C-alpha positions in Angstrom: -14.3 -2.1 0.7 -12.9 0.5 3.1 -9.2 0.6 3.9 -9.7 -0.8 7.5 -11.7 -3.7 6.2 -9.2 -4.4 3.4 -6.3 -4.4 5.8 -8.2 -6.8 8.1 -8.9 -9.1 5.2 -5.2 -9.1 4.2 -4.2 -9.9 7.8 -6.6 -12.8 7.9 -5.2 -14.2 4.6 -1.6 -13.7 5.8 -2.3 -15.7 9.0 -3.7 -18.6 6.9 -1.1 -18.3 4.1 0.8 -21.3 2.8 2.3 -19.8 -0.3 5.9 -20.5 0.6 7.9 -22.9 2.9 8.2 -20.3 5.6 4.6 -21.1 6.6 5.6 -24.6 7.8 8.1 -23.2 10.4 6.2 -20.2 11.8 4.5 -19.9 15.1 2.5 -16.8 14.0 2.5 -14.9 10.7 3.0 -11.2 11.2 0.7 -9.1 8.9 1.5 -5.7 10.3 -0.3 -3.2 12.5 -0.7 0.5 13.1 -2.8 3.5 12.3 -4.9 2.9 9.2 -5.2 6.6 8.6 -1.5 7.3 8.8 0.4 8.9 5.9 3.5 7.0 6.9 4.2 3.3 6.1 7.2 1.6 7.6 8.4 -1.5 5.8 11.0 -3.8 7.4 12.4 -7.0 6.1 10.9 -9.9 8.1 9.8 -11.0 11.5 12.3 -12.2 14.1 11.9 -14.6 17.0 9.8 -12.2 19.2 7.7 -11.2 16.3 7.1 -14.9 15.4 6.1 -15.6 19.0 3.6 -12.7 19.2 2.4 -12.1 15.7 3.3 -8.4 16.0 6.0 -6.5 14.0 9.0 -4.9 15.6 8.5 -6.0 19.2 12.0 -7.4 19.8 15.2 -5.4 20.5 15.1 -3.8 17.0 11.5 -2.8 17.7 12.5 -1.2 21.0 15.1 0.9 19.1 12.4 1.8 16.6 10.2 3.0 19.4 13.1 5.2 20.6 13.6 6.6 17.1 10.0 7.5 16.7 10.0 9.1 20.2 12.9 11.3 19.1 10.6 13.1 16.8 7.6 13.0 19.1 5.9 10.1 17.3 4.6 6.8 18.6 3.9 3.4 17.0 0.3 4.3 16.9 1.0 7.2 14.6 2.3 5.0 11.8 1.7 1.6 10.1 4.4 -1.0 10.3 4.8 -4.1 8.3 7.5 -6.3 6.6 8.4 -7.5 3.1 7.9 -11.0 4.2 5.2 -11.9 6.8 6.8 -15.1 8.3 10.1 -15.5 10.0 12.9 -16.8 7.9 14.9 -19.5 9.8 17.6 -18.1 12.0 16.6 -14.5 10.9 18.4 -15.1 7.6 17.7 -12.7 4.7 14.4 -13.4 2.8 14.8 -15.4 -0.3 13.5 -13.9 -3.6 10.8 -16.5 -3.8 9.6 -15.7 -0.3 9.5 -12.0 -1.0 7.6 -12.7 -4.3 5.1 -14.9 -2.3 4.3 -12.0 0.0 4.4 -9.2 -2.6 0.7 -9.2 -3.3 -0.1 -8.8 0.4 2.1 -5.7 0.6 0.7 -4.3 -2.6 -2.8 -4.5 -1.2 -1.7 -3.0 2.1 -0.2 -0.1 0.2 -3.3 0.5 -1.8 -5.5 0.4 1.3 -3.3 2.8 3.2 -2.3 5.1 0.3 0.6 6.5 2.3 2.3 9.8 1.4 5.6 8.3 2.2 7.1 4.8 2.6 10.0 4.4 5.0 12.1 1.5 4.1 14.0 -0.2 6.9 16.9 -2.2 5.5 18.2 -3.1 2.1 15.6 -5.8 1.3 12.8 -3.3 1.8 14.8 -0.7 -0.2 15.2 -3.1 -3.1 11.4 -3.4 -3.5 11.0 0.4 -4.0 14.3 1.5 -5.4 15.8 -1.4 -7.3 19.6 -1.1 -7.6 19.9 1.6 -5.0 22.6 1.3 -2.4 21.4 2.0 1.1 24.7 3.7 2.0 24.1 6.2 -0.8 20.4 7.0 -0.3 19.7 6.7 3.4 18.0 9.6 5.0 16.9 11.3 1.8 13.5 11.5 0.0 13.4 9.6 -3.2 10.8 8.8 -5.9 10.3 5.2 -6.9 9.8 4.1 -10.5 6.1 3.7 -9.7 5.9 7.3 -8.3 5.9 6.5 -4.6 7.8 8.8 -2.2 10.4 6.7 -0.4 12.6 7.5 2.7 15.3 4.9 2.9 16.8 4.0 6.3 19.1 1.4 7.8 17.3 -1.4 9.6 17.3 -0.8 13.4 18.7 -4.3 13.9 21.9 -3.1 12.0 22.6 -0.6 14.8 22.4 -3.4 17.4 25.4 -5.0 15.7 27.2 -1.9 14.5 27.0 0.8 17.2 28.1 3.6 14.8 24.8 3.2 12.9 22.8 4.2 15.9 23.7 7.9 15.5 23.0 7.6 11.7 19.5 6.2 12.4 18.6 9.0 14.7 20.0 11.6 12.4 18.1 10.2 9.4 14.8 9.9 11.2 14.9 13.5 12.4 14.7 14.4 8.7 11.5 12.3 8.3 8.9 15.0 9.3 10.3 17.4 6.7 10.4 14.7 4.1 6.7 13.9 4.8 5.8 17.5 4.3 7.7 17.6 1.0 6.0 14.3 -0.1 2.6 15.7 0.7 3.3 18.9 -1.2 4.5 17.0 -4.2 1.4 14.8 -4.2 -0.8 17.9 -4.0 1.2 19.4 -6.9 0.7 16.3 -8.9 -3.0 16.3 -8.3 -3.3 19.9 -9.2 -1.4 19.4 -12.4 -3.6 16.3 -13.2 -6.7 18.3 -12.6 -5.5 21.2 -14.7 -4.5 18.8 -17.6 -7.9 17.1 -17.4 -9.7 20.5 -17.4 -7.6 21.6 -20.4 -8.4 18.3 -22.2 -12.1 18.7 -21.6 -12.1 22.2 -22.8 -10.2 21.2 -26.0 -12.6 18.4 -26.6 -15.6 20.8 -26.2 -14.0 23.2 -28.6 -13.4 20.4 -31.2 -17.0 19.2 -30.7 -18.4 22.7 -31.2 -16.3 23.2 -34.3 -17.5 19.8 -35.6 -21.1 20.7 -35.0 -20.6 24.0 -36.9 -19.1 22.1 -39.9 -22.0 19.7 -39.9 -24.5 22.4 -39.8 -23.0 24.1 -42.9 -23.5 20.9 -44.8 -27.2 21.2 -44.5 -27.7 25.0 -45.0 -29.9 25.9 -47.9 -28.3 27.9 -50.7 
């Protein structure tokens, strides 16, 4: 199945999902949207009221700020793929509960595999926790990190945080301006990993061929006439 078809299937399953109690309160589930060919995946925490009403991610006030942030580096929403850790709105926009995050984890796993992004931009601490367990957002924001599973992660504060704490607005813009360079670095690291893997596979194949040839020589000596 192609990446676009897989993402569409995930979206259909999310819209019909009843894996956790959030489903009973939702107006619309919010699977995510964006460019299926993008190397950049943005992962927020959960839908808010506007997102619940429309079924689209980041379309409320935090989404408007996200659009501004992307515009500051010459990008648009259509250049990236945007989703959340949980796909249904927690009541009152509270933090997602661990059980709710766990219920949605498989959907996000499949979206990641289909997109195969070079870099994952985490928006907020709950998204950060998925990729860098134990990391503090105040310590790692705006820097390229490697997750325990090998993903390249660029942590950021959630845009909603800047709506409540004005001082974070400048931090968000400063951090996002570093994203293009982080993307270049992530792509270079991925290519280096692939080259190293190919080289190792070639060396292993050559070694196996040498061993096989030596074994054949030994076997032939067993049957030589004296």
